[in-house]
C-alpha positions in Angstrom: 11.0 -12.2 30.4 13.1 -9.1 29.7 16.1 -10.7 31.2 15.6 -14.0 29.3 16.8 -14.9 25.9 14.8 -13.8 22.9 14.1 -17.3 21.8 13.0 -18.3 25.3 10.6 -15.5 25.5 9.2 -16.2 22.1 8.6 -19.9 23.0 6.9 -19.0 26.3 4.5 -16.5 24.6 3.6 -18.6 21.7 2.7 -21.5 23.8 -0.6 -19.9 24.8 -1.6 -23.2 26.4 -0.8 -21.8 29.8 -3.5 -21.5 32.5 -5.7 -18.4 32.5 -4.1 -17.1 35.7 -0.6 -17.4 34.2 -1.7 -15.4 31.1 -3.2 -12.7 33.3 0.1 -12.4 35.2 2.1 -11.7 32.1 4.0 -8.4 32.3 2.7 -5.7 30.0 5.9 -5.6 28.0 7.6 -7.8 25.4 11.2 -9.0 25.5 13.4 -6.4 23.8 16.3 -6.5 21.4 18.7 -3.8 20.2 18.7 -2.6 16.6 21.1 0.0 15.2 18.2 1.8 13.4 16.5 2.7 16.8 17.7 4.7 19.7 15.9 2.5 22.2 15.5 -1.3 22.2 12.6 -2.6 20.3 10.3 -5.5 21.0 11.6 -8.9 19.9 9.5 -9.8 16.8 9.8 -13.5 17.6 8.0 -12.8 20.9 4.8 -11.7 19.2 2.3 -14.6 19.1 1.5 -15.9 15.6 -2.0 -17.1 14.5 -3.5 -16.5 17.9 -5.9 -13.8 16.7 -8.9 -14.0 14.3 -8.6 -11.8 11.2 -10.4 -8.5 11.7 -13.2 -8.1 9.2 -13.2 -4.4 8.2 -16.4 -2.5 8.5 -18.0 -1.4 5.3 -19.9 1.8 4.4 -22.4 1.5 1.6 -22.1 4.6 -0.6 -23.7 3.0 -3.7 -26.6 5.4 -3.5 -24.3 8.4 -3.7 -24.5 11.4 -1.4 -22.0 12.7 1.1 -20.1 11.2 4.1 -17.7 12.6 6.6 -14.6 10.5 7.5 -12.4 11.8 10.3 -8.7 11.0 10.8 -8.1 10.8 14.6 -6.1 8.9 17.2 -7.3 5.5 18.6 -5.8 2.9 20.9 -6.1 -0.6 19.3 -5.1 -4.1 20.2 -2.8 -4.7 17.3 -0.5 -7.4 18.7 -3.3 -9.5 20.3 -2.4 -12.9 21.7 -3.7 -12.1 25.1 -0.6 -9.9 25.8 -2.8 -7.1 27.2 -1.0 -4.4 25.1 -2.6 -1.7 23.2 -1.0 0.4 20.4 -1.7 4.1 19.8 -2.5 4.4 16.1 -4.3 6.8 13.8 -7.4 5.7 12.0 -10.6 6.8 10.2 -14.1 6.9 11.5 -17.4 7.7 9.8 -19.6 10.3 11.4 -23.2 10.4 10.4 -25.8 13.1 10.7 -27.5 11.7 13.8 -26.0 11.3 17.3 -24.4 7.8 17.7 -24.6 7.1 13.9 -21.5 6.1 11.9 -18.5 3.9 12.3 -16.0 4.3 15.2 -12.4 5.2 14.4 -10.3 2.2 13.4 -7.1 1.2 11.7 -7.4 0.3 8.9 -10.3 2.6 8.1 -13.7 1.4 7.0 -14.1 0.0 3.4 -16.1 2.4 1.3 -18.3 0.7 -1.3 -19.4 2.9 -4.3 -21.1 2.3 -7.7 -19.9 3.3 -11.1 -21.3 6.6 -12.4 -22.9 7.4 -9.0 -20.9 10.3 -7.6 -20.0 10.5 -3.9 -18.6 13.3 -1.8 -16.3 12.7 1.2 -15.4 15.3 3.7 -12.0 14.2 5.0 -11.7 15.8 8.5 -8.3 16.1 10.0 -8.5 15.6 13.8 -4.9 14.6 14.2 -3.0 15.7 17.3 -0.2 18.2 17.9 2.4 15.6 18.2 3.4 12.9 15.7 3.4 9.3 16.8 6.7 8.8 14.8 10.0 10.6 14.4 9.9 13.4 11.8 13.0 14.1 9.8 12.9 17.9 9.0 16.0 17.8 6.9 14.1 16.5 3.8 11.5 18.5 1.8 8.2 18.2 3.7 5.0 20.1 4.3 6.4 22.6 6.9 9.8 23.1 5.4 10.7 26.7 4.9 7.7 27.9 6.9 7.2 29.0 10.5 4.7 26.1 11.1 5.3 23.4 13.6 3.4 20.3 14.5 3.2 21.4 18.2 1.6 24.7 17.1 -0.3 23.8 14.0 -1.0 20.1 14.2 -0.1 17.1 12.0 -0.7 17.8 8.3 -2.6 15.3 6.2 -4.4 14.9 2.9 -6.1 11.8 1.5 -5.4 10.4 -1.9 -7.8 7.8 -3.4 -5.3 5.6 -5.1 -6.4 4.4 -8.6 -9.2 6.9 -8.9 -10.1 8.8 -12.1 -10.7 12.1 -10.5 -10.4 15.9 -10.9 -7.2 17.5 -9.6 -8.9 19.3 -6.6 -10.0 15.9 -5.3 -6.9 13.9 -6.1 -5.1 14.4 -2.8 -2.1 16.2 -4.2 0.9 16.1 -1.8 0.9 19.9 -1.5 -2.9 20.0 -0.7 -2.3 19.1 3.0 -4.1 20.7 5.9 -4.2 20.5 9.7 -6.8 20.6 12.4 -6.1 24.3 13.0 -6.8 25.2 9.3 -3.1 25.6 8.3 -2.8 24.3 4.7 -0.5 23.8 1.8 -0.2 25.7 -1.5 -2.6 23.4 -3.4 -5.3 23.1 -0.7 -8.7 23.2 -2.3 -10.9 22.3 0.6 -11.8 19.2 2.6 -14.6 18.1 0.4 -13.5 15.6 -2.2 -15.7 14.5 -5.1 -15.4 11.1 -6.6 -17.3 10.7 -9.9 -16.7 7.0 -10.1 -16.5 7.0 -13.9 -14.3 3.9 -14.2 -15.0 0.2 -14.1 -15.2 -2.0 -11.0 -11.9 -1.9 -9.1 -10.1 -2.4 -5.8 -9.0 1.1 -4.9 -7.6 2.3 -1.6 -7.4 5.6 0.2 -4.3 6.7 2.1 -2.5 9.8 3.4 -0.3 11.6 0.8 1.2 14.5 2.6 4.5 15.7 1.0 7.5 14.4 3.0 5.7 12.4 5.7 3.5 10.0 3.7 5.6 7.2 5.0 4.9 8.2 8.6 1.2 9.0 8.3 0.4 5.7 6.5 2.6 3.8 9.0 0.6 5.4 11.8 -2.6 3.9 10.3 -4.1 6.3 7.7 -5.4 4.0 5.0 -8.4 1.9 4.0 -10.1 0.2 1.0 -12.5 1.7 -1.5 -14.5 -0.9 -3.6 -16.0 0.4 -6.8 -18.8 -1.8 -8.2 -20.2 -1.7 -11.7 -23.1 -3.5 -13.5 -20.8 -6.1 -14.9 -19.4 -7.1 -11.5 -22.9 -7.0 -9.9 -24.2 -9.3 -12.6 -21.4 -11.8 -12.0 -22.3 -11.8 -8.3 -26.0 -12.1 -8.9 -25.5 -15.1 -11.2 -23.2 -16.8 -8.7 -20.1 -16.4 -10.8 -18.1 -14.7 -8.1 -17.9 -15.3 -4.3 -19.6 -12.5 -2.5 -21.0 -11.4 0.9 -19.1 -13.0 3.7 -17.0 -14.9 1.2 -15.5 -11.7 -0.3 -12.7 -10.5 2.1 -10.3 -7.6 1.8 -6.8 -8.1 3.1 -4.2 -5.4 3.6 -0.7 -6.6 4.4 1.7 -4.3 6.3 4.9 -4.7 8.1 5.6 -2.9 11.4 8.0 -2.8 14.4 7.0 -2.2 18.0 8.5 -1.1 21.3 8.2 -3.5 24.3 5.1 -1.6 25.6 3.2 -2.0 22.3 3.9 1.4 20.8 4.7 1.6 17.1 8.5 1.8 16.5 9.9 3.5 13.4 13.7 4.1 12.8 14.9 7.2 14.6 18.6 6.9 14.6 20.5 10.0 13.5 22.4 10.1 10.2 26.0 9.0 10.5 27.3 12.2 8.9 29.7 14.7 10.4 27.5 17.5 9.1 24.2 16.1 10.5 22.2 18.8 12.3 20.7 16.3 14.8 17.4 14.6 15.2 16.0 11.4 13.5 17.1 10.6 9.9 14.9 9.3 7.1 15.8 5.8 6.0 16.2 4.7 2.3 13.7 1.9 3.0 11.9 0.3 5.9 11.4 -3.4 6.5 9.5 -4.4 9.6 9.6 -7.9 11.1 6.0 -8.0 12.5 3.4 -8.7 9.7 0.0 -7.3 10.2 -3.1 -8.2 8.1 -6.1 -5.8 8.5 -4.3 -4.2 11.4 -3.7 -7.4 13.4 -0.4 -9.3 13.9 -0.3 -12.7 12.1 -4.0 -13.5 12.3 -5.8 -16.6 11.3 -8.8 -16.8 8.9 -11.4 -19.5 9.5 -13.1 -20.4 6.2 -15.7 -22.8 4.9 -14.8 -25.6 2.4 -15.8 -23.3 -0.5 -14.4 -20.6 -2.8 -13.5 -17.2 -1.4 -12.7 -13.9 -3.1 -9.6 -12.5 -1.5 -8.8 -8.8 -2.4 -5.2 -8.3 -1.5 -3.4 -4.9 -1.0 0.3 -4.5 -0.3 0.0 -1.5 2.1 3.6 -1.7 3.3 6.0 1.1 3.1 8.8 -0.7 1.2 8.4 -4.4 1.5 7.5 -6.6 -1.5 5.7 -9.9 -0.9 6.1 -13.1 -2.9 3.1 -14.9 -1.6 2.4 -18.6 -1.7 1.5 -21.4 0.8 5.0 -22.7 1.4 6.3 -22.1 -2.1 3.4 -23.5 -4.1 -0.4 -23.5 -4.0 -1.8 -26.7 -2.4 -5.3 -25.4 -3.1 -6.5 -23.9 -6.4 -5.9 -20.1 -6.6 -7.2 -18.0 -9.6 -6.4 -14.4 -10.3 -9.4 -12.4 -11.6 -8.3 -8.8 -11.6 -5.4 -6.3 -11.3 -5.6 -2.9 -9.5 -8.2 -1.2 -11.7 -10.3 -3.9 -13.2 -10.8 -7.5 -14.3 -8.5 -9.6 -16.4 -10.0 -10.8 -19.7 -10.1 -14.4 -18.5 -9.6 -16.0 -15.0 -6.0 -16.9 -14.6 -5.2 -20.1 -12.6 -1.9 -19.6 -10.7 0.9 -22.1 -10.6 3.6 -19.7 -9.2 3.8 -17.4 -6.2 2.2 -13.9 -6.5 4.6 -11.0 -6.3 3.0 -7.8 -5.1 4.8 -4.5 -4.6 3.8 -1.6 -2.3 0.6 0.0 -3.6 -0.4 -2.9 -5.9 -3.6 -4.9 -5.5 -4.4 -8.4 -6.7 -7.9 -10.0 -6.8 -7.8 -13.8 -6.2 -10.3 -16.6 -5.8 -9.1 -19.3 -3.5 -10.8 -22.7 -3.6 -11.0 -24.7 -0.3 -13.5 -27.3 -1.5 -12.8 -30.8 -0.3 -10.2 -29.5 2.3 -12.3 -29.5 5.5 -10.0 -29.7 8.5 -6.9 -28.5 6.6 -4.6 -25.6 7.6 -2.4 -23.6 5.3 0.0 -20.8 6.1 0.3 -17.9 3.6 4.1 -17.3 3.3 6.5 -14.7 1.9 9.9 -15.2 0.5 10.6 -11.9 -1.2 14.1 -10.5 -0.5 14.6 -7.0 0.9 15.1 -4.8 -1.0 13.6 -6.6 -4.0 14.8 -8.5 -6.0 18.4 -9.0 -4.9 18.5 -8.0 -1.3 18.6 -10.0 1.9 16.6 -13.2 2.1 13.5 -12.9 4.3 13.9 -14.5 7.7 11.5 -15.6 10.4 9.1 -14.3 11.5 8.5 -12.0 8.5 8.3 -15.1 6.2 4.8 -15.9 7.4 1.6 -13.8 6.8 -1.7 -15.4 7.6 -3.0 -18.9 8.6 -6.0 -20.2 6.7 -8.1 -22.8 8.5 -10.8 -24.7 6.7 -12.8 -25.1 10.0 -16.2 -23.6 9.4 -19.2 -25.7 8.4 -20.4 -25.2 4.9 -23.4 -23.0 4.5 -25.6 -25.1 2.3 -27.9 -22.1 1.6 -25.3 -20.2 -0.4 -24.8 -21.4 -4.0 -21.2 -22.3 -4.9 -20.0 -19.9 -7.5 -18.7 -21.0 -10.9 -16.2 -18.6 -12.5 -17.1 -17.4 -16.0 -15.0 -18.1 -19.0 -14.5 -14.4 -19.5 -14.6 -11.5 -17.0 -14.7 -8.6 -19.5 -15.8 -8.1 -23.1 -12.3 -8.0 -24.5 -8.7 -7.8 -23.3 -7.8 -4.5 -21.8 -5.9 -2.1 -24.0 -5.5 1.7 -24.4 -6.6 1.8 -28.0 -6.0 5.5 -28.8 -2.8 5.9 -30.9 0.0 7.5 -28.9 0.6 11.2 -29.5 4.1 11.1 -27.9 6.7 8.7 -26.5 8.6 9.9 -23.4 11.9 8.5 -22.1 12.1 8.7 -18.3 14.6 7.8 -15.7 15.0 6.1 -12.3 18.3 7.1 -10.7 19.9 6.9 -7.3 22.3 9.5 -6.0 23.3 10.6 -2.5 22.2 13.7 -0.6 24.4 16.2 1.3 24.6 13.8 4.2 25.7 10.8 2.2 22.3 9.1 2.4 20.9 7.2 -0.7 18.4 9.4 -2.5 16.4 7.7 -5.3 15.0 10.1 -7.9 12.9 10.4 -11.1 13.9 12.3 -14.2 14.3 12.2 -17.9 16.8 10.3 -20.0 18.1 13.6 -21.5 18.2 15.8 -18.4 19.0 13.2 -15.7 17.6 13.2 -12.2 15.1 15.9 -11.2 13.9 16.9 -7.8 10.3 17.4 -6.6 10.8 21.1 -6.7 12.2 21.2 -10.3 10.0 22.5 -13.1 7.5 20.0 -14.6 8.8 18.1 -17.6 5.8 15.8 -18.4 3.0 17.7 -20.0 0.5 15.5 -21.9 -2.1 17.3 -24.0 -5.7 16.7 -22.9 -7.4 13.6 -24.3 -4.2 12.1 -25.7 -2.4 8.8 -25.2 1.3 8.6 -24.5 3.8 5.9 -24.1 6.2 6.3 -21.2 9.5 4.4 -21.5 11.0 4.3 -18.0 14.7 3.3 -17.7 15.7 1.9 -14.3 19.4 2.5 -13.5 19.1 1.6 -9.8 19.7 -1.8 -8.1 16.1 -2.1 -6.9 12.7 -2.9 -8.4 10.5 0.2 -8.0 6.6 0.2 -8.0 5.9 3.3 -10.1 2.4 4.8 -9.7 0.7 7.4 -11.9 -2.2 9.4 -10.5 -5.4 9.9 -12.6 -4.8 7.2 -15.2 -5.1 3.5 -15.6 -2.4 2.2 -17.9 -1.5 -0.7 -20.1 1.8 -2.5 -19.5 3.3 -2.9 -23.0 6.6 -4.7 -22.4 10.0 -4.8 -20.7 13.5 -5.0 -22.2 17.0 -5.1 -20.9 19.2 -2.1 -21.8 22.7 -0.8 -21.6 23.8 2.8 -21.8 26.5 5.4 -20.9 25.4 7.3 -17.8 26.6 10.6 -16.5 27.6 9.8 -12.9 26.6 13.2 -11.7 23.3 13.8 -13.4 22.2 10.3 -14.3 21.5 11.3 -17.9 21.8 8.5 -20.4 23.5 8.3 -23.9 24.3 5.6 -26.3 21.3 3.5 -25.2 21.1 0.0 -26.5 17.8 -1.8 -25.9 17.5 -5.6 -26.0 14.7 -7.8 -27.0 11.4 -6.8 -25.4 9.2 -9.2 -23.5 5.4 -8.7 -23.1 4.0 -8.6 -19.6 2.9 -11.8 -18.0 -0.7 -12.8 -18.0 -1.1 -11.5 -14.4 -0.3 -7.9 -15.6 -2.7 -7.8 -18.5 -5.5 -6.0 -16.8 -5.8 -2.2 -16.1 -2.9 -1.1 -13.9 -2.0 2.1 -11.9 1.1 0.7 -10.3 3.8 -1.4 -12.0 7.0 -3.1 -11.0 10.0 -1.7 -12.8 13.0 -4.0 -12.5 16.7 -2.9 -12.4 18.5 -2.8 -15.8 15.2 -2.8 -17.7 13.2 -0.3 -19.6 9.5 -0.7 -18.8 7.0 0.7 -21.3 3.4 1.7 -20.3 0.7 3.4 -22.3 -2.0 5.7 -20.7 -4.8 8.1 -21.8 -4.6 11.5 -20.1 -8.2 12.8 -20.2 -8.5 15.3 -17.4 -6.7 18.7 -17.2 -4.7 19.7 -14.2 -1.7 18.9 -12.1 -1.1 15.3 -11.0 1.9 13.4 -9.7 3.8 10.2 -10.6 6.1 8.5 -8.1 7.6 5.4 -6.6 5.2 3.8 -4.1 7.9 2.8 -1.7 6.9 5.6 0.6 10.4 6.1 1.9 11.4 6.8 -1.7 8.5 9.1 -2.6 9.1 11.2 0.6 12.8 11.7 -0.4 12.7 12.5 -3.4 11.3 10.0 -5.9 8.1 11.9 -6.9 7.4 14.4 -9.7 4.5 16.6 -10.9 3.0 16.2 -14.3 0.6 18.6 -16.0 -2.2 17.7 -18.3 -3.0 20.6 -20.6 
């Protein structure tokens, strides 16, 4: 197989109709291909079986009664590629450890889904049991946790800190990038302990937790450190109780991530050195990462067997840089309705007639209706260019995500839900008048080695680094409008910690730009367009398109230091992230 053509190997593996003895005799490696981003050949993505594995259903931990839990980040070997290949992949995951021997949930990637209840506080001890060697290549030329210290991973362990993305939370429990810590007790300048308190003072939402360590977020998430956090509230529970939303086994969380692998099943991440005469050596950070093997819930190209009924599908784009434009072959051959954005319900259910575009960090809550479709099969597909929106067209196999099979018998004992006319009392809005409007900047420059370096900043000052003094300082309990001017060629998913915001509008603009600093003058803004109906719920991450100014409005109601950043993790690690201070 290693000597054969890539296409031949892919055809052989995907057949899967071979006798059991032949499958057992398969070598424990995949065919390889060379790629300039990697020092060693990587596994041919076309050789990974598609739709041979059932979708993993993530374990859930009920925290609706409050109290404390301990979740530990640690290594685990997992069958990620499946398909009877006999390969396991070393990853990092989370496990829940209870108070009694043998209690809890074993370590897995993704981690278990935590389910909490509005206004019922919970406390999570995030234990770091990561090893003294990273699974992936660490670029020490960028600003990261151990830079300008005597610490090393070999001596101190891998640093980590968990951020609950979308949570309305105090600073000490936010997972600030400089609050990292290791298994040996080494920690960053903003470390405040391993006990994180979540007051859950917001409405029902699809949140997610993930690593947020400064400078290696892209690596720690890629290694597996992420999971869902569902927050329920009385309104959502009432909708479920009155059979207005699918629930129980018909509510399914789906995290979509792209990866690359070595022929023996290990995770592969670009490790080629920078092509610069002044490069000091070692692996170089990439401006973006786009893997060709698509995982859903930690399994390559799975299939989901469903009943001919409605399902609630809670989608998360957990990829590093890849956008997804999701459909079933360019359209929706079965009815799909959007019911929520990241941080809460839309005002009314929104029937979809176009593909869903979801950027890294965003979530979308859908109801898919398979009634009357017994025996049908549909493939969830992706046609988003890389980078988005004007990059390279997506090619096989990354153009396929998940196969949906309407193959299960209908459970007659479960009532069929009927979506309500409205999902919340009124359309979402940040009603408080704005105390200030800020003009902010997305800019791309190059670093000392000639590598692209996307950055944040202000219109007046231009691009600013992570280590530059804070420029955004909302007063407590005030609302602000942030106008963000994107002067780069890419769409960036911009995420603000602490707040949920309202997307106001977008408009094209032209301006004179200082080529060195990125500062803008003579700005001319065109006609503003309101957000589409799919963005009119509470948001914490928003797509900001090139050549446009995107306006958002948020209420800053907790004092302390938080961050805002691009959620393409390669970007936030180098150097598209800034602190902001409330109060």
